[in-house]
C-alpha positions as a LaTeX table, in Angstrom:
\begin{tabular}{lrrr}
\hline
Residue & $x$ (\AA) & $y$ (\AA) & $z$ (\AA) \\
\hline
Met1 & 16.74 & $-1.49$ & $-9.44$ \\
Asn2 & 13.45 & $-0.12$ & $-8.13$ \\
Lys3 & 11.15 & 1.89 & $-10.36$ \\
Pro4 & 10.07 & 5.21 & $-8.83$ \\
Ala5 & 6.50 & 5.03 & $-7.53$ \\
Arg6 & 5.32 & 7.38 & $-10.26$ \\
Leu7 & 6.26 & 4.73 & $-12.85$ \\
His8 & 3.94 & 2.18 & $-11.25$ \\
Asp9 & 0.23 & 2.23 & $-12.01$ \\
Val10 & $-1.11$ & 3.57 & $-8.71$ \\
Arg11 & $-4.69$ & 4.77 & $-8.49$ \\
Gly12 & $-6.13$ & 7.26 & $-6.09$ \\
Val13 & $-8.07$ & 10.46 & $-5.57$ \\
Gly14 & $-5.82$ & 13.52 & $-5.62$ \\
Leu15 & $-2.73$ & 11.30 & $-5.89$ \\
Asp16 & 0.74 & 12.83 & $-5.60$ \\
Ala17 & 4.06 & 11.45 & $-6.86$ \\
Gln18 & 4.66 & 9.52 & $-3.60$ \\
Thr19 & 1.19 & 7.90 & $-3.49$ \\
Arg20 & $-0.42$ & 10.25 & $-0.97$ \\
Cys21 & $-4.12$ & 10.89 & $-1.59$ \\
Val22 & $-6.88$ & 13.19 & $-0.35$ \\
His23 & $-7.71$ & 10.68 & 2.40 \\
Tyr24 & $-4.19$ & 10.11 & 3.76 \\
Asn25 & $-1.64$ & 12.81 & 2.98 \\
Ser26 & 0.77 & 13.25 & 5.87 \\
Pro27 & 4.50 & 13.15 & 5.08 \\
Leu28 & 4.48 & 9.49 & 6.25 \\
Asp29 & 1.57 & 8.32 & 4.06 \\
Ile30 & 3.76 & 7.03 & 1.24 \\
Ile31 & 2.66 & 3.48 & 0.62 \\
Ala32 & 0.19 & 2.05 & $-1.86$ \\
Ile33 & $-1.37$ & $-1.37$ & $-1.51$ \\
Lys34 & $-2.10$ & $-3.80$ & $-4.31$ \\
Met35 & $-5.70$ & $-4.82$ & $-3.75$ \\
Lys36 & $-6.35$ & $-8.56$ & $-3.68$ \\
Cys37 & $-9.63$ & $-8.21$ & $-5.60$ \\
Cys38 & $-8.27$ & $-6.51$ & $-8.71$ \\
Gly39 & $-4.47$ & $-6.73$ & $-8.50$ \\
Leu40 & $-4.10$ & $-2.95$ & $-8.82$ \\
Tyr41 & $-2.26$ & $-0.54$ & $-6.56$ \\
Tyr42 & $-4.41$ & 2.00 & $-4.73$ \\
Ala43 & $-3.30$ & 4.73 & $-2.35$ \\
Cys44 & $-5.85$ & 3.53 & 0.23 \\
Lys45 & $-9.09$ & 1.61 & 0.72 \\
Asp46 & $-11.14$ & 4.78 & 0.41 \\
Cys47 & $-9.62$ & 5.49 & $-3.00$ \\
His48 & $-10.40$ & 1.91 & $-4.02$ \\
Asp49 & $-13.98$ & 2.30 & $-2.82$ \\
Ala50 & $-14.36$ & 5.54 & $-4.77$ \\
Leu51 & $-12.79$ & 4.35 & $-8.02$ \\
Ala52 & $-12.89$ & 0.57 & $-8.43$ \\
Gly53 & $-16.59$ & $-0.16$ & $-8.77$ \\
His54 & $-16.40$ & $-3.36$ & $-6.72$ \\
Ala55 & $-15.93$ & $-4.45$ & $-3.12$ \\
Ala56 & $-12.42$ & $-4.79$ & $-1.72$ \\
Glu57 & $-11.07$ & $-8.19$ & $-0.69$ \\
Thr58 & $-8.39$ & $-8.91$ & 1.91 \\
Trp59 & $-5.20$ & $-10.85$ & 1.26 \\
Pro60 & $-5.34$ & $-14.26$ & 2.99 \\
Asn61 & $-2.43$ & $-15.15$ & 5.25 \\
Ser62 & $-1.40$ & $-17.86$ & 2.78 \\
Glu63 & $-0.55$ & $-15.12$ & 0.23 \\
Trp64 & 1.36 & $-12.72$ & 2.47 \\
Lys65 & 4.62 & $-13.56$ & 0.68 \\
Arg66 & 3.31 & $-11.86$ & $-2.47$ \\
Lys67 & 4.51 & $-8.38$ & $-3.36$ \\
Ala68 & 1.55 & $-6.15$ & $-2.55$ \\
Val69 & 2.92 & $-2.99$ & $-0.91$ \\
Leu70 & 4.68 & $-0.19$ & $-2.76$ \\
Cys71 & 7.00 & 2.39 & $-1.22$ \\
Gly72 & 6.01 & 5.73 & $-2.67$ \\
Ala73 & 9.47 & 7.17 & $-2.05$ \\
Cys74 & 11.60 & 4.70 & $-4.01$ \\
Gly75 & 9.18 & 2.35 & $-5.77$ \\
Lys76 & 10.31 & $-0.78$ & $-3.91$ \\
Glu77 & 7.63 & $-3.47$ & $-3.93$ \\
Leu78 & 7.42 & $-5.30$ & $-0.62$ \\
Thr79 & 5.73 & $-8.51$ & 0.32 \\
Ile80 & 3.02 & $-8.13$ & 2.93 \\
Val81 & 5.29 & $-9.87$ & 5.44 \\
Glu82 & 8.18 & $-7.52$ & 4.65 \\
Tyr83 & 5.89 & $-4.54$ & 5.09 \\
Met84 & 4.49 & $-5.78$ & 8.40 \\
Gln85 & 7.99 & $-6.46$ & 9.70 \\
Ser86 & 9.51 & $-3.24$ & 8.34 \\
Gly87 & 9.26 & $-1.24$ & 11.56 \\
Ala88 & 7.42 & 1.46 & 9.58 \\
Glu89 & 10.46 & 2.11 & 7.40 \\
Cys90 & 11.26 & 1.10 & 3.83 \\
Pro91 & 14.01 & $-1.56$ & 3.86 \\
Ala92 & 15.33 & $-0.22$ & 0.54 \\
Cys93 & 15.49 & 3.55 & 1.03 \\
Ser94 & 14.79 & 4.04 & 4.78 \\
Ala95 & 11.81 & 6.33 & 4.11 \\
Lys96 & 9.49 & 6.40 & 7.11 \\
Phe97 & 5.99 & 4.89 & 6.79 \\
Asn98 & 3.02 & 5.92 & 8.91 \\
Pro99 & 3.05 & 3.55 & 11.94 \\
Arg100 & $-0.66$ & 4.24 & 12.50 \\
Cys101 & $-1.42$ & 2.28 & 9.32 \\
Arg102 & $-1.26$ & $-0.84$ & 11.50 \\
Ser103 & $-4.74$ & $-0.02$ & 12.72 \\
His104 & $-5.94$ & $-0.41$ & 9.10 \\
Tyr105 & $-4.32$ & $-3.77$ & 8.33 \\
His106 & $-7.67$ & $-5.54$ & 8.68 \\
Phe107 & $-8.99$ & $-3.63$ & 5.64 \\
Tyr108 & $-6.27$ & $-5.13$ & 3.44 \\
Phe109 & $-4.97$ & $-8.28$ & 5.12 \\
Ala110 & $-7.02$ & $-11.12$ & 6.62 \\
Ile111 & $-5.52$ & $-10.95$ & 10.10 \\
Ala112 & $-7.59$ & $-13.66$ & 11.78 \\
Glu113 & $-7.61$ & $-16.92$ & 9.83 \\
\hline
\end{tabular}
């Protein structure tokens, strides 16, 4: 059974119960990403930059089968591959994710290896 997102340790600036933050807060901005550098969930890279005190690192392709994406609606932890192949929808609860997040993958995932 999935833990609701609020029961996970998610960090962010102005965070709501579904992991939206002051930087990304549309109805579809409901994922948090576990940062490779510190192993902690953040609402976005800007929240990490503001709160972590260190530079962000990207997940190498060889680690994309690790659970590193959290659905803010149901608390399901997805592997990076599952998230990228999700069609912008949680496979557990069908909540819609922001499809424009694809343009930010390079901040979190080492796309070109």
